[in-house]
ChimeraX commands (.cxc) that place a marker at each C-alpha (Angstrom):
marker #1 position 180.47,161.83,66.04 radius 0.5
marker #1 position 178.92,157.87,66.50 radius 0.5
marker #1 position 176.64,157.25,70.06 radius 0.5
marker #1 position 179.58,154.75,70.77 radius 0.5
marker #1 position 182.52,157.05,70.62 radius 0.5
marker #1 position 180.34,159.87,72.45 radius 0.5
marker #1 position 180.02,157.47,75.52 radius 0.5
marker #1 position 183.73,156.45,75.67 radius 0.5
marker #1 position 184.59,160.26,75.26 radius 0.5
marker #1 position 182.12,160.71,78.29 radius 0.5
marker #1 position 183.94,158.19,80.15 radius 0.5
marker #1 position 187.36,159.12,79.66 radius 0.5
marker #1 position 187.18,162.96,79.74 radius 0.5
marker #1 position 184.87,162.67,83.16 radius 0.5
marker #1 position 185.05,159.23,84.66 radius 0.5
marker #1 position 183.10,160.66,87.71 radius 0.5
marker #1 position 179.95,160.56,85.21 radius 0.5
marker #1 position 177.74,157.85,84.36 radius 0.5
marker #1 position 174.45,158.41,81.84 radius 0.5
marker #1 position 171.38,157.86,83.43 radius 0.5
marker #1 position 167.69,157.02,82.05 radius 0.5
marker #1 position 165.36,159.83,82.51 radius 0.5
marker #1 position 161.26,158.88,82.29 radius 0.5
marker #1 position 159.90,160.92,79.20 radius 0.5
marker #1 position 162.96,162.75,78.83 radius 0.5
marker #1 position 166.88,162.30,77.05 radius 0.5
marker #1 position 169.84,160.64,78.92 radius 0.5
marker #1 position 171.20,162.83,81.52 radius 0.5
marker #1 position 175.37,162.93,82.17 radius 0.5
marker #1 position 175.15,162.87,86.29 radius 0.5
marker #1 position 177.89,162.76,88.62 radius 0.5
marker #1 position 177.83,159.67,90.78 radius 0.5
marker #1 position 176.36,161.04,93.80 radius 0.5
marker #1 position 174.15,163.25,91.74 radius 0.5
marker #1 position 170.28,162.98,90.43 radius 0.5
marker #1 position 169.13,163.43,87.76 radius 0.5
marker #1 position 166.74,166.58,87.21 radius 0.5
marker #1 position 163.71,165.43,87.25 radius 0.5
marker #1 position 161.23,168.45,86.40 radius 0.5
marker #1 position 162.68,172.16,85.03 radius 0.5
marker #1 position 160.77,175.25,85.49 radius 0.5
marker #1 position 161.57,178.15,83.65 radius 0.5
marker #1 position 161.55,179.89,87.04 radius 0.5
marker #1 position 164.54,178.10,88.10 radius 0.5
marker #1 position 166.30,179.13,85.05 radius 0.5
marker #1 position 165.05,183.04,84.83 radius 0.5
marker #1 position 162.13,183.13,82.32 radius 0.5
marker #1 position 158.71,183.57,84.47 radius 0.5
marker #1 position 156.68,185.02,82.13 radius 0.5
marker #1 position 155.90,188.18,79.78 radius 0.5
marker #1 position 157.15,191.41,81.32 radius 0.5
marker #1 position 153.43,192.94,80.85 radius 0.5
marker #1 position 152.27,196.61,81.87 radius 0.5
marker #1 position 155.70,197.94,82.85 radius 0.5
marker #1 position 157.45,196.25,80.00 radius 0.5
marker #1 position 155.38,197.50,76.94 radius 0.5
marker #1 position 155.46,201.27,78.76 radius 0.5
marker #1 position 159.00,200.77,78.61 radius 0.5
marker #1 position 158.65,199.76,74.83 radius 0.5
marker #1 position 157.10,203.17,74.26 radius 0.5
marker #1 position 159.75,205.00,76.33 radius 0.5
marker #1 position 162.48,203.09,74.55 radius 0.5
marker #1 position 160.96,204.36,71.04 radius 0.5
marker #1 position 160.52,208.19,72.28 radius 0.5
marker #1 position 164.56,207.87,73.50 radius 0.5
marker #1 position 165.35,206.23,70.17 radius 0.5
marker #1 position 163.69,209.32,68.21 radius 0.5
marker #1 position 165.45,211.28,70.21 radius 0.5
marker #1 position 168.59,210.89,68.63 radius 0.5
marker #1 position 167.00,213.06,65.54 radius 0.5
marker #1 position 168.02,216.04,67.53 radius 0.5
marker #1 position 171.81,216.66,67.60 radius 0.5
marker #1 position 174.55,217.86,66.00 radius 0.5
marker #1 position 174.85,215.37,62.67 radius 0.5
marker #1 position 175.27,216.13,59.38 radius 0.5
marker #1 position 174.03,213.70,57.33 radius 0.5
marker #1 position 170.85,212.27,56.71 radius 0.5
marker #1 position 171.83,208.73,56.84 radius 0.5
marker #1 position 171.31,208.37,60.55 radius 0.5
marker #1 position 167.79,209.71,60.73 radius 0.5
marker #1 position 166.76,207.17,58.09 radius 0.5
marker #1 position 168.11,204.55,60.04 radius 0.5
marker #1 position 166.91,205.69,63.11 radius 0.5
marker #1 position 163.60,206.31,62.10 radius 0.5
marker #1 position 163.22,203.15,60.28 radius 0.5
marker #1 position 164.19,201.35,63.81 radius 0.5
marker #1 position 161.72,203.53,66.15 radius 0.5
marker #1 position 159.22,202.75,63.38 radius 0.5
marker #1 position 159.86,198.51,63.12 radius 0.5
marker #1 position 159.78,199.13,67.08 radius 0.5
marker #1 position 156.61,200.54,66.58 radius 0.5
marker #1 position 155.23,198.15,64.64 radius 0.5
marker #1 position 156.36,195.25,66.95 radius 0.5
marker #1 position 154.44,197.23,70.08 radius 0.5
marker #1 position 151.02,197.55,67.49 radius 0.5
marker #1 position 151.19,193.79,66.96 radius 0.5
marker #1 position 151.46,192.80,70.09 radius 0.5
marker #1 position 148.62,195.30,71.64 radius 0.5
marker #1 position 146.46,193.92,68.41 radius 0.5
marker #1 position 147.50,190.19,69.52 radius 0.5
marker #1 position 146.35,190.94,73.29 radius 0.5
marker #1 position 143.25,192.44,72.31 radius 0.5
marker #1 position 141.85,189.62,69.82 radius 0.5
marker #1 position 143.78,186.85,71.49 radius 0.5
marker #1 position 140.67,185.63,73.77 radius 0.5
marker #1 position 138.69,185.40,70.00 radius 0.5
marker #1 position 138.39,182.08,67.80 radius 0.5
marker #1 position 140.59,181.81,64.95 radius 0.5
marker link #1:1,2 radius 0.2
marker link #1:2,3 radius 0.2
marker link #1:3,4 radius 0.2
marker link #1:4,5 radius 0.2
marker link #1:5,6 radius 0.2
marker link #1:6,7 radius 0.2
marker link #1:7,8 radius 0.2
marker link #1:8,9 radius 0.2
marker link #1:9,10 radius 0.2
marker link #1:10,11 radius 0.2
marker link #1:11,12 radius 0.2
marker link #1:12,13 radius 0.2
marker link #1:13,14 radius 0.2
marker link #1:14,15 radius 0.2
marker link #1:15,16 radius 0.2
marker link #1:16,17 radius 0.2
marker link #1:17,18 radius 0.2
marker link #1:18,19 radius 0.2
marker link #1:19,20 radius 0.2
marker link #1:20,21 radius 0.2
marker link #1:21,22 radius 0.2
marker link #1:22,23 radius 0.2
marker link #1:23,24 radius 0.2
marker link #1:24,25 radius 0.2
marker link #1:25,26 radius 0.2
marker link #1:26,27 radius 0.2
marker link #1:27,28 radius 0.2
marker link #1:28,29 radius 0.2
marker link #1:29,30 radius 0.2
marker link #1:30,31 radius 0.2
marker link #1:31,32 radius 0.2
marker link #1:32,33 radius 0.2
marker link #1:33,34 radius 0.2
marker link #1:34,35 radius 0.2
marker link #1:35,36 radius 0.2
marker link #1:36,37 radius 0.2
marker link #1:37,38 radius 0.2
marker link #1:38,39 radius 0.2
marker link #1:39,40 radius 0.2
marker link #1:40,41 radius 0.2
marker link #1:41,42 radius 0.2
marker link #1:42,43 radius 0.2
marker link #1:43,44 radius 0.2
marker link #1:44,45 radius 0.2
marker link #1:45,46 radius 0.2
marker link #1:46,47 radius 0.2
marker link #1:47,48 radius 0.2
marker link #1:48,49 radius 0.2
marker link #1:49,50 radius 0.2
marker link #1:50,51 radius 0.2
marker link #1:51,52 radius 0.2
marker link #1:52,53 radius 0.2
marker link #1:53,54 radius 0.2
marker link #1:54,55 radius 0.2
marker link #1:55,56 radius 0.2
marker link #1:56,57 radius 0.2
marker link #1:57,58 radius 0.2
marker link #1:58,59 radius 0.2
marker link #1:59,60 radius 0.2
marker link #1:60,61 radius 0.2
marker link #1:61,62 radius 0.2
marker link #1:62,63 radius 0.2
marker link #1:63,64 radius 0.2
marker link #1:64,65 radius 0.2
marker link #1:65,66 radius 0.2
marker link #1:66,67 radius 0.2
marker link #1:67,68 radius 0.2
marker link #1:68,69 radius 0.2
marker link #1:69,70 radius 0.2
marker link #1:70,71 radius 0.2
marker link #1:71,72 radius 0.2
marker link #1:72,73 radius 0.2
marker link #1:73,74 radius 0.2
marker link #1:74,75 radius 0.2
marker link #1:75,76 radius 0.2
marker link #1:76,77 radius 0.2
marker link #1:77,78 radius 0.2
marker link #1:78,79 radius 0.2
marker link #1:79,80 radius 0.2
marker link #1:80,81 radius 0.2
marker link #1:81,82 radius 0.2
marker link #1:82,83 radius 0.2
marker link #1:83,84 radius 0.2
marker link #1:84,85 radius 0.2
marker link #1:85,86 radius 0.2
marker link #1:86,87 radius 0.2
marker link #1:87,88 radius 0.2
marker link #1:88,89 radius 0.2
marker link #1:89,90 radius 0.2
marker link #1:90,91 radius 0.2
marker link #1:91,92 radius 0.2
marker link #1:92,93 radius 0.2
marker link #1:93,94 radius 0.2
marker link #1:94,95 radius 0.2
marker link #1:95,96 radius 0.2
marker link #1:96,97 radius 0.2
marker link #1:97,98 radius 0.2
marker link #1:98,99 radius 0.2
marker link #1:99,100 radius 0.2
marker link #1:100,101 radius 0.2
marker link #1:101,102 radius 0.2
marker link #1:102,103 radius 0.2
marker link #1:103,104 radius 0.2
marker link #1:104,105 radius 0.2
marker link #1:105,106 radius 0.2
marker link #1:106,107 radius 0.2
marker link #1:107,108 radius 0.2
view
């Protein structure tokens, strides 16, 4: 869709809006009585960093809970292969994260 078609469509579909140039950012579509967002902080839309130590402990608990699914009344071993594979994948990710944090201060 061309830029002019896009602009026409916005004007037709939403007559209460207008395009506003923002310094250092792309154009914004705002209502006539509103101001465009100057700066969005990640905290404003929900993300504010890593989960930290509690998240890593929770991930290890999730590995143990996943392995607990091995105990049960199922007869086939295909389920066991999937459970162990998923748990091993989670462990690999946790070990990679541990190594990344351990070596983060070293120069590459």
